[in-house]
mmCIF file of the N, C-alpha and C atoms, coordinates in Angstrom:
data_MODEL
# 
_entry.id   MODEL 
# 
loop_
_atom_site.group_PDB 
_atom_site.id 
_atom_site.type_symbol 
_atom_site.label_atom_id 
_atom_site.label_alt_id 
_atom_site.label_comp_id 
_atom_site.label_asym_id 
_atom_site.label_entity_id 
_atom_site.label_seq_id 
_atom_site.pdbx_PDB_ins_code 
_atom_site.Cartn_x 
_atom_site.Cartn_y 
_atom_site.Cartn_z 
_atom_site.occupancy 
_atom_site.B_iso_or_equiv 
_atom_site.pdbx_formal_charge 
_atom_site.auth_seq_id 
_atom_site.auth_comp_id 
_atom_site.auth_asym_id 
_atom_site.auth_atom_id 
_atom_site.pdbx_PDB_model_num 
ATOM 1   N N  . UNK A 1 1  ? -13.964 -7.281  -7.833  1.00 0.00 ? 1  UNK A N  1 
ATOM 2   C CA . UNK A 1 1  ? -12.682 -7.687  -8.346  1.00 0.00 ? 1  UNK A CA 1 
ATOM 3   C C  . UNK A 1 1  ? -11.844 -8.236  -7.181  1.00 0.00 ? 1  UNK A C  1 
ATOM 4   N N  . UNK A 1 2  ? -11.320 -9.405  -7.363  1.00 0.00 ? 2  UNK A N  1 
ATOM 5   C CA . UNK A 1 2  ? -10.495 -10.044 -6.346  1.00 0.00 ? 2  UNK A CA 1 
ATOM 6   C C  . UNK A 1 2  ? -9.056  -10.103 -6.846  1.00 0.00 ? 2  UNK A C  1 
ATOM 7   N N  . UNK A 1 3  ? -8.138  -9.715  -5.992  1.00 0.00 ? 3  UNK A N  1 
ATOM 8   C CA . UNK A 1 3  ? -6.723  -9.776  -6.350  1.00 0.00 ? 3  UNK A CA 1 
ATOM 9   C C  . UNK A 1 3  ? -6.171  -11.153 -6.017  1.00 0.00 ? 3  UNK A C  1 
ATOM 10  N N  . UNK A 1 4  ? -5.232  -11.594 -6.811  1.00 0.00 ? 4  UNK A N  1 
ATOM 11  C CA . UNK A 1 4  ? -4.610  -12.897 -6.614  1.00 0.00 ? 4  UNK A CA 1 
ATOM 12  C C  . UNK A 1 4  ? -3.217  -12.867 -7.207  1.00 0.00 ? 4  UNK A C  1 
ATOM 13  N N  . UNK A 1 5  ? -2.428  -13.895 -6.912  1.00 0.00 ? 5  UNK A N  1 
ATOM 14  C CA . UNK A 1 5  ? -1.115  -14.071 -7.523  1.00 0.00 ? 5  UNK A CA 1 
ATOM 15  C C  . UNK A 1 5  ? -1.266  -15.028 -8.694  1.00 0.00 ? 5  UNK A C  1 
ATOM 16  N N  . UNK A 1 6  ? -0.632  -14.709 -9.785  1.00 0.00 ? 6  UNK A N  1 
ATOM 17  C CA . UNK A 1 6  ? -0.714  -15.532 -10.988 1.00 0.00 ? 6  UNK A CA 1 
ATOM 18  C C  . UNK A 1 6  ? 0.220   -16.728 -10.882 1.00 0.00 ? 6  UNK A C  1 
ATOM 19  N N  . UNK A 1 7  ? -0.218  -17.848 -11.398 1.00 0.00 ? 7  UNK A N  1 
ATOM 20  C CA . UNK A 1 7  ? 0.639   -19.036 -11.466 1.00 0.00 ? 7  UNK A CA 1 
ATOM 21  C C  . UNK A 1 7  ? 1.416   -19.086 -12.779 1.00 0.00 ? 7  UNK A C  1 
ATOM 22  N N  . UNK A 1 8  ? 0.914   -18.441 -13.826 1.00 0.00 ? 8  UNK A N  1 
ATOM 23  C CA . UNK A 1 8  ? 1.544   -18.537 -15.140 1.00 0.00 ? 8  UNK A CA 1 
ATOM 24  C C  . UNK A 1 8  ? 2.365   -17.305 -15.500 1.00 0.00 ? 8  UNK A C  1 
ATOM 25  N N  . UNK A 1 9  ? 1.893   -16.116 -15.156 1.00 0.00 ? 9  UNK A N  1 
ATOM 26  C CA . UNK A 1 9  ? 2.569   -14.870 -15.521 1.00 0.00 ? 9  UNK A CA 1 
ATOM 27  C C  . UNK A 1 9  ? 3.322   -14.352 -14.304 1.00 0.00 ? 9  UNK A C  1 
ATOM 28  N N  . UNK A 1 10 ? 4.467   -14.975 -14.015 1.00 0.00 ? 10 UNK A N  1 
ATOM 29  C CA . UNK A 1 10 ? 5.227   -14.577 -12.830 1.00 0.00 ? 10 UNK A CA 1 
ATOM 30  C C  . UNK A 1 10 ? 6.693   -14.419 -13.162 1.00 0.00 ? 10 UNK A C  1 
ATOM 31  N N  . UNK A 1 11 ? 7.270   -13.415 -12.524 1.00 0.00 ? 11 UNK A N  1 
ATOM 32  C CA . UNK A 1 11 ? 8.714   -13.211 -12.599 1.00 0.00 ? 11 UNK A CA 1 
ATOM 33  C C  . UNK A 1 11 ? 9.335   -13.596 -11.264 1.00 0.00 ? 11 UNK A C  1 
ATOM 34  N N  . UNK A 1 12 ? 8.691   -13.196 -10.185 1.00 0.00 ? 12 UNK A N  1 
ATOM 35  C CA . UNK A 1 12 ? 9.180   -13.491 -8.856  1.00 0.00 ? 12 UNK A CA 1 
ATOM 36  C C  . UNK A 1 12 ? 8.153   -14.356 -8.127  1.00 0.00 ? 12 UNK A C  1 
ATOM 37  N N  . UNK A 1 13 ? 7.064   -13.740 -7.687  1.00 0.00 ? 13 UNK A N  1 
ATOM 38  C CA . UNK A 1 13 ? 6.048   -14.479 -6.941  1.00 0.00 ? 13 UNK A CA 1 
ATOM 39  C C  . UNK A 1 13 ? 4.673   -14.416 -7.599  1.00 0.00 ? 13 UNK A C  1 
ATOM 40  N N  . UNK A 1 14 ? 4.547   -13.721 -8.714  1.00 0.00 ? 14 UNK A N  1 
ATOM 41  C CA . UNK A 1 14 ? 3.279   -13.655 -9.424  1.00 0.00 ? 14 UNK A CA 1 
ATOM 42  C C  . UNK A 1 14 ? 2.362   -12.539 -8.980  1.00 0.00 ? 14 UNK A C  1 
ATOM 43  N N  . UNK A 1 15 ? 2.838   -11.648 -8.118  1.00 0.00 ? 15 UNK A N  1 
ATOM 44  C CA . UNK A 1 15 ? 1.992   -10.567 -7.607  1.00 0.00 ? 15 UNK A CA 1 
ATOM 45  C C  . UNK A 1 15 ? 1.603   -9.610  -8.727  1.00 0.00 ? 15 UNK A C  1 
ATOM 46  N N  . UNK A 1 16 ? 2.566   -9.107  -9.452  1.00 0.00 ? 16 UNK A N  1 
ATOM 47  C CA . UNK A 1 16 ? 2.272   -8.127  -10.500 1.00 0.00 ? 16 UNK A CA 1 
ATOM 48  C C  . UNK A 1 16 ? 1.556   -8.766  -11.687 1.00 0.00 ? 16 UNK A C  1 
ATOM 49  N N  . UNK A 1 17 ? 1.847   -10.018 -11.981 1.00 0.00 ? 17 UNK A N  1 
ATOM 50  C CA . UNK A 1 17 ? 1.122   -10.719 -13.042 1.00 0.00 ? 17 UNK A CA 1 
ATOM 51  C C  . UNK A 1 17 ? -0.343  -10.899 -12.685 1.00 0.00 ? 17 UNK A C  1 
ATOM 52  N N  . UNK A 1 18 ? -0.622  -11.245 -11.444 1.00 0.00 ? 18 UNK A N  1 
ATOM 53  C CA . UNK A 1 18 ? -2.005  -11.391 -10.991 1.00 0.00 ? 18 UNK A CA 1 
ATOM 54  C C  . UNK A 1 18 ? -2.742  -10.070 -10.973 1.00 0.00 ? 18 UNK A C  1 
ATOM 55  N N  . UNK A 1 19 ? -2.065  -9.015  -10.550 1.00 0.00 ? 19 UNK A N  1 
ATOM 56  C CA . UNK A 1 19 ? -2.692  -7.688  -10.562 1.00 0.00 ? 19 UNK A CA 1 
ATOM 57  C C  . UNK A 1 19 ? -2.990  -7.240  -11.986 1.00 0.00 ? 19 UNK A C  1 
ATOM 58  N N  . UNK A 1 20 ? -2.081  -7.535  -12.899 1.00 0.00 ? 20 UNK A N  1 
ATOM 59  C CA . UNK A 1 20 ? -2.299  -7.169  -14.298 1.00 0.00 ? 20 UNK A CA 1 
ATOM 60  C C  . UNK A 1 20 ? -3.521  -7.890  -14.856 1.00 0.00 ? 20 UNK A C  1 
ATOM 61  N N  . UNK A 1 21 ? -3.682  -9.171  -14.529 1.00 0.00 ? 21 UNK A N  1 
ATOM 62  C CA . UNK A 1 21 ? -4.862  -9.909  -14.979 1.00 0.00 ? 21 UNK A CA 1 
ATOM 63  C C  . UNK A 1 21 ? -6.134  -9.331  -14.372 1.00 0.00 ? 21 UNK A C  1 
ATOM 64  N N  . UNK A 1 22 ? -6.094  -8.945  -13.112 1.00 0.00 ? 22 UNK A N  1 
ATOM 65  C CA . UNK A 1 22 ? -7.269  -8.395  -12.442 1.00 0.00 ? 22 UNK A CA 1 
ATOM 66  C C  . UNK A 1 22 ? -7.673  -7.044  -13.003 1.00 0.00 ? 22 UNK A C  1 
ATOM 67  N N  . UNK A 1 23 ? -6.688  -6.192  -13.288 1.00 0.00 ? 23 UNK A N  1 
ATOM 68  C CA . UNK A 1 23 ? -6.979  -4.851  -13.787 1.00 0.00 ? 23 UNK A CA 1 
ATOM 69  C C  . UNK A 1 23 ? -7.107  -4.788  -15.298 1.00 0.00 ? 23 UNK A C  1 
ATOM 70  N N  . UNK A 1 24 ? -6.732  -5.849  -16.000 1.00 0.00 ? 24 UNK A N  1 
ATOM 71  C CA . UNK A 1 24 ? -6.853  -5.875  -17.450 1.00 0.00 ? 24 UNK A CA 1 
ATOM 72  C C  . UNK A 1 24 ? -5.791  -5.056  -18.168 1.00 0.00 ? 24 UNK A C  1 
ATOM 73  N N  . UNK A 1 25 ? -4.593  -4.996  -17.602 1.00 0.00 ? 25 UNK A N  1 
ATOM 74  C CA . UNK A 1 25 ? -3.485  -4.289  -18.249 1.00 0.00 ? 25 UNK A CA 1 
ATOM 75  C C  . UNK A 1 25 ? -2.348  -5.274  -18.489 1.00 0.00 ? 25 UNK A C  1 
ATOM 76  N N  . UNK A 1 26 ? -1.346  -4.842  -19.224 1.00 0.00 ? 26 UNK A N  1 
ATOM 77  C CA . UNK A 1 26 ? -0.203  -5.712  -19.485 1.00 0.00 ? 26 UNK A CA 1 
ATOM 78  C C  . UNK A 1 26 ? 0.698   -5.774  -18.261 1.00 0.00 ? 26 UNK A C  1 
ATOM 79  N N  . UNK A 1 27 ? 1.203   -6.960  -17.981 1.00 0.00 ? 27 UNK A N  1 
ATOM 80  C CA . UNK A 1 27 ? 2.062   -7.159  -16.822 1.00 0.00 ? 27 UNK A CA 1 
ATOM 81  C C  . UNK A 1 27 ? 3.359   -6.387  -16.956 1.00 0.00 ? 27 UNK A C  1 
ATOM 82  N N  . UNK A 1 28 ? 3.860   -6.256  -18.158 1.00 0.00 ? 28 UNK A N  1 
ATOM 83  C CA . UNK A 1 28 ? 5.114   -5.516  -18.369 1.00 0.00 ? 28 UNK A CA 1 
ATOM 84  C C  . UNK A 1 28 ? 4.969   -4.056  -17.943 1.00 0.00 ? 28 UNK A C  1 
ATOM 85  N N  . UNK A 1 29 ? 3.810   -3.471  -18.192 1.00 0.00 ? 29 UNK A N  1 
ATOM 86  C CA . UNK A 1 29 ? 3.564   -2.090  -17.795 1.00 0.00 ? 29 UNK A CA 1 
ATOM 87  C C  . UNK A 1 29 ? 3.614   -1.949  -16.268 1.00 0.00 ? 29 UNK A C  1 
ATOM 88  N N  . UNK A 1 30 ? 2.979   -2.862  -15.556 1.00 0.00 ? 30 UNK A N  1 
ATOM 89  C CA . UNK A 1 30 ? 3.016   -2.822  -14.106 1.00 0.00 ? 30 UNK A CA 1 
ATOM 90  C C  . UNK A 1 30 ? 4.421   -3.070  -13.565 1.00 0.00 ? 30 UNK A C  1 
ATOM 91  N N  . UNK A 1 31 ? 5.150   -3.958  -14.200 1.00 0.00 ? 31 UNK A N  1 
ATOM 92  C CA . UNK A 1 31 ? 6.515   -4.236  -13.753 1.00 0.00 ? 31 UNK A CA 1 
ATOM 93  C C  . UNK A 1 31 ? 7.431   -3.023  -13.932 1.00 0.00 ? 31 UNK A C  1 
ATOM 94  N N  . UNK A 1 32 ? 7.303   -2.333  -15.054 1.00 0.00 ? 32 UNK A N  1 
ATOM 95  C CA . UNK A 1 32 ? 8.098   -1.127  -15.293 1.00 0.00 ? 32 UNK A CA 1 
ATOM 96  C C  . UNK A 1 32 ? 7.732   -0.050  -14.279 1.00 0.00 ? 32 UNK A C  1 
ATOM 97  N N  . UNK A 1 33 ? 6.444   0.142   -14.041 1.00 0.00 ? 33 UNK A N  1 
ATOM 98  C CA . UNK A 1 33 ? 5.991   1.118   -13.062 1.00 0.00 ? 33 UNK A CA 1 
ATOM 99  C C  . UNK A 1 33 ? 6.491   0.761   -11.666 1.00 0.00 ? 33 UNK A C  1 
ATOM 100 N N  . UNK A 1 34 ? 6.465   -0.518  -11.323 1.00 0.00 ? 34 UNK A N  1 
ATOM 101 C CA . UNK A 1 34 ? 6.941   -0.955  -10.021 1.00 0.00 ? 34 UNK A CA 1 
ATOM 102 C C  . UNK A 1 34 ? 8.428   -0.677  -9.847  1.00 0.00 ? 34 UNK A C  1 
ATOM 103 N N  . UNK A 1 35 ? 9.225   -0.956  -10.857 1.00 0.00 ? 35 UNK A N  1 
ATOM 104 C CA . UNK A 1 35 ? 10.670  -0.717  -10.772 1.00 0.00 ? 35 UNK A CA 1 
ATOM 105 C C  . UNK A 1 35 ? 10.963  0.778   -10.631 1.00 0.00 ? 35 UNK A C  1 
ATOM 106 N N  . UNK A 1 36 ? 10.239  1.597   -11.372 1.00 0.00 ? 36 UNK A N  1 
ATOM 107 C CA . UNK A 1 36 ? 10.420  3.047   -11.252 1.00 0.00 ? 36 UNK A CA 1 
ATOM 108 C C  . UNK A 1 36 ? 10.084  3.508   -9.836  1.00 0.00 ? 36 UNK A C  1 
ATOM 109 N N  . UNK A 1 37 ? 8.956   3.043   -9.304  1.00 0.00 ? 37 UNK A N  1 
ATOM 110 C CA . UNK A 1 37 ? 8.577   3.406   -7.938  1.00 0.00 ? 37 UNK A CA 1 
ATOM 111 C C  . UNK A 1 37 ? 9.535   2.819   -6.908  1.00 0.00 ? 37 UNK A C  1 
ATOM 112 N N  . UNK A 1 38 ? 10.046  1.639   -7.180  1.00 0.00 ? 38 UNK A N  1 
ATOM 113 C CA . UNK A 1 38 ? 10.984  0.996   -6.263  1.00 0.00 ? 38 UNK A CA 1 
ATOM 114 C C  . UNK A 1 38 ? 12.232  1.858   -6.065  1.00 0.00 ? 38 UNK A C  1 
ATOM 115 N N  . UNK A 1 39 ? 12.792  2.350   -7.149  1.00 0.00 ? 39 UNK A N  1 
ATOM 116 C CA . UNK A 1 39 ? 14.002  3.153   -7.045  1.00 0.00 ? 39 UNK A CA 1 
ATOM 117 C C  . UNK A 1 39 ? 13.724  4.595   -6.620  1.00 0.00 ? 39 UNK A C  1 
ATOM 118 N N  . UNK A 1 40 ? 12.547  5.117   -6.947  1.00 0.00 ? 40 UNK A N  1 
ATOM 119 C CA . UNK A 1 40 ? 12.260  6.504   -6.576  1.00 0.00 ? 40 UNK A CA 1 
ATOM 120 C C  . UNK A 1 40 ? 11.825  6.646   -5.119  1.00 0.00 ? 40 UNK A C  1 
ATOM 121 N N  . UNK A 1 41 ? 11.461  5.552   -4.466  1.00 0.00 ? 41 UNK A N  1 
ATOM 122 C CA . UNK A 1 41 ? 11.077  5.619   -3.052  1.00 0.00 ? 41 UNK A CA 1 
ATOM 123 C C  . UNK A 1 41 ? 12.148  5.013   -2.154  1.00 0.00 ? 41 UNK A C  1 
ATOM 124 N N  . UNK A 1 42 ? 13.349  4.950   -2.618  1.00 0.00 ? 42 UNK A N  1 
ATOM 125 C CA . UNK A 1 42 ? 14.481  4.419   -1.849  1.00 0.00 ? 42 UNK A CA 1 
ATOM 126 C C  . UNK A 1 42 ? 14.295  2.958   -1.474  1.00 0.00 ? 42 UNK A C  1 
ATOM 127 N N  . UNK A 1 43 ? 13.656  2.188   -2.333  1.00 0.00 ? 43 UNK A N  1 
ATOM 128 C CA . UNK A 1 43 ? 13.559  0.731   -2.268  1.00 0.00 ? 43 UNK A CA 1 
ATOM 129 C C  . UNK A 1 43 ? 12.631  0.177   -1.188  1.00 0.00 ? 43 UNK A C  1 
ATOM 130 N N  . UNK A 1 44 ? 12.750  0.615   0.050   1.00 0.00 ? 44 UNK A N  1 
ATOM 131 C CA . UNK A 1 44 ? 12.083  -0.057  1.155   1.00 0.00 ? 44 UNK A CA 1 
ATOM 132 C C  . UNK A 1 44 ? 10.553  -0.028  1.148   1.00 0.00 ? 44 UNK A C  1 
ATOM 133 N N  . UNK A 1 45 ? 9.886   1.103   0.905   1.00 0.00 ? 45 UNK A N  1 
ATOM 134 C CA . UNK A 1 45 ? 8.412   1.062   0.951   1.00 0.00 ? 45 UNK A CA 1 
ATOM 135 C C  . UNK A 1 45 ? 7.800   0.101   -0.076  1.00 0.00 ? 45 UNK A C  1 
ATOM 136 N N  . UNK A 1 46 ? 8.307   0.133   -1.298  1.00 0.00 ? 46 UNK A N  1 
ATOM 137 C CA . UNK A 1 46 ? 7.742   -0.738  -2.331  1.00 0.00 ? 46 UNK A CA 1 
ATOM 138 C C  . UNK A 1 46 ? 8.130   -2.193  -2.097  1.00 0.00 ? 46 UNK A C  1 
ATOM 139 N N  . UNK A 1 47 ? 9.331   -2.439  -1.598  1.00 0.00 ? 47 UNK A N  1 
ATOM 140 C CA . UNK A 1 47 ? 9.753   -3.812  -1.317  1.00 0.00 ? 47 UNK A CA 1 
ATOM 141 C C  . UNK A 1 47 ? 8.910   -4.408  -0.196  1.00 0.00 ? 47 UNK A C  1 
ATOM 142 N N  . UNK A 1 48 ? 8.626   -3.633  0.827   1.00 0.00 ? 48 UNK A N  1 
ATOM 143 C CA . UNK A 1 48 ? 7.784   -4.111  1.930   1.00 0.00 ? 48 UNK A CA 1 
ATOM 144 C C  . UNK A 1 48 ? 6.367   -4.351  1.434   1.00 0.00 ? 48 UNK A C  1 
ATOM 145 N N  . UNK A 1 49 ? 5.841   -3.440  0.622   1.00 0.00 ? 49 UNK A N  1 
ATOM 146 C CA . UNK A 1 49 ? 4.502   -3.620  0.064   1.00 0.00 ? 49 UNK A CA 1 
ATOM 147 C C  . UNK A 1 49 ? 4.420   -4.892  -0.779  1.00 0.00 ? 49 UNK A C  1 
ATOM 148 N N  . UNK A 1 50 ? 5.444   -5.144  -1.585  1.00 0.00 ? 50 UNK A N  1 
ATOM 149 C CA . UNK A 1 50 ? 5.473   -6.354  -2.403  1.00 0.00 ? 50 UNK A CA 1 
ATOM 150 C C  . UNK A 1 50 ? 5.474   -7.604  -1.524  1.00 0.00 ? 50 UNK A C  1 
ATOM 151 N N  . UNK A 1 51 ? 6.276   -7.594  -0.468  1.00 0.00 ? 51 UNK A N  1 
ATOM 152 C CA . UNK A 1 51 ? 6.316   -8.743  0.448   1.00 0.00 ? 51 UNK A CA 1 
ATOM 153 C C  . UNK A 1 51 ? 4.973   -8.963  1.141   1.00 0.00 ? 51 UNK A C  1 
ATOM 154 N N  . UNK A 1 52 ? 4.296   -7.896  1.497   1.00 0.00 ? 52 UNK A N  1 
ATOM 155 C CA . UNK A 1 52 ? 2.960   -8.024  2.098   1.00 0.00 ? 52 UNK A CA 1 
ATOM 156 C C  . UNK A 1 52 ? 2.014   -8.697  1.105   1.00 0.00 ? 52 UNK A C  1 
ATOM 157 N N  . UNK A 1 53 ? 2.065   -8.276  -0.147  1.00 0.00 ? 53 UNK A N  1 
ATOM 158 C CA . UNK A 1 53 ? 1.207   -8.885  -1.160  1.00 0.00 ? 53 UNK A CA 1 
ATOM 159 C C  . UNK A 1 53 ? 1.557   -10.349 -1.414  1.00 0.00 ? 53 UNK A C  1 
ATOM 160 N N  . UNK A 1 54 ? 2.826   -10.704 -1.329  1.00 0.00 ? 54 UNK A N  1 
ATOM 161 C CA . UNK A 1 54 ? 3.234   -12.098 -1.523  1.00 0.00 ? 54 UNK A CA 1 
ATOM 162 C C  . UNK A 1 54 ? 2.543   -12.998 -0.505  1.00 0.00 ? 54 UNK A C  1 
ATOM 163 N N  . UNK A 1 55 ? 2.489   -12.556 0.736   1.00 0.00 ? 55 UNK A N  1 
ATOM 164 C CA . UNK A 1 55 ? 1.908   -13.389 1.783   1.00 0.00 ? 55 UNK A CA 1 
ATOM 165 C C  . UNK A 1 55 ? 0.398   -13.207 1.931   1.00 0.00 ? 55 UNK A C  1 
ATOM 166 N N  . UNK A 1 56 ? -0.144  -12.073 1.485   1.00 0.00 ? 56 UNK A N  1 
ATOM 167 C CA . UNK A 1 56 ? -1.567  -11.801 1.667   1.00 0.00 ? 56 UNK A CA 1 
ATOM 168 C C  . UNK A 1 56 ? -2.440  -12.291 0.512   1.00 0.00 ? 56 UNK A C  1 
ATOM 169 N N  . UNK A 1 57 ? -1.911  -12.302 -0.700  1.00 0.00 ? 57 UNK A N  1 
ATOM 170 C CA . UNK A 1 57 ? -2.720  -12.681 -1.856  1.00 0.00 ? 57 UNK A CA 1 
ATOM 171 C C  . UNK A 1 57 ? -2.655  -14.185 -2.097  1.00 0.00 ? 57 UNK A C  1 
ATOM 172 N N  . UNK A 1 58 ? -3.803  -14.808 -2.335  1.00 0.00 ? 58 UNK A N  1 
ATOM 173 C CA . UNK A 1 58 ? -3.788  -16.250 -2.643  1.00 0.00 ? 58 UNK A CA 1 
ATOM 174 C C  . UNK A 1 58 ? -3.381  -16.472 -4.091  1.00 0.00 ? 58 UNK A C  1 
ATOM 175 N N  . UNK A 1 59 ? -2.962  -17.682 -4.393  1.00 0.00 ? 59 UNK A N  1 
ATOM 176 C CA . UNK A 1 59 ? -2.694  -18.053 -5.781  1.00 0.00 ? 59 UNK A CA 1 
ATOM 177 C C  . UNK A 1 59 ? -4.011  -18.148 -6.528  1.00 0.00 ? 59 UNK A C  1 
ATOM 178 N N  . UNK A 1 60 ? -3.981  -18.080 -7.837  1.00 0.00 ? 60 UNK A N  1 
ATOM 179 C CA . UNK A 1 60 ? -5.179  -18.060 -8.681  1.00 0.00 ? 60 UNK A CA 1 
ATOM 180 C C  . UNK A 1 60 ? -6.070  -19.279 -8.452  1.00 0.00 ? 60 UNK A C  1 
ATOM 181 N N  . UNK A 1 61 ? -5.531  -20.473 -8.308  1.00 0.00 ? 61 UNK A N  1 
ATOM 182 C CA . UNK A 1 61 ? -6.343  -21.694 -8.198  1.00 0.00 ? 61 UNK A CA 1 
ATOM 183 C C  . UNK A 1 61 ? -6.920  -21.920 -6.803  1.00 0.00 ? 61 UNK A C  1 
ATOM 184 N N  . UNK A 1 62 ? -6.544  -21.125 -5.824  1.00 0.00 ? 62 UNK A N  1 
ATOM 185 C CA . UNK A 1 62 ? -6.963  -21.384 -4.455  1.00 0.00 ? 62 UNK A CA 1 
ATOM 186 C C  . UNK A 1 62 ? -8.339  -20.875 -4.101  1.00 0.00 ? 62 UNK A C  1 
ATOM 187 N N  . UNK A 1 63 ? -9.012  -20.149 -4.967  1.00 0.00 ? 63 UNK A N  1 
ATOM 188 C CA . UNK A 1 63 ? -10.354 -19.675 -4.618  1.00 0.00 ? 63 UNK A CA 1 
ATOM 189 C C  . UNK A 1 63 ? -11.334 -20.037 -5.692  1.00 0.00 ? 63 UNK A C  1 
# 
């Protein structure tokens, strides 16, 4: 399984949409889970992780 950023299912950069496609779950579920974790970890760890994924994951059409 290869992770990627989605070009079609994106709210910000397509990270969670691409992960949802890779794992076979709904993107809304991952987004809700991400927001809950974002606020429960005082914002910074999840925000930094998201930024790492933005720059580390390729877009869907690039591979």
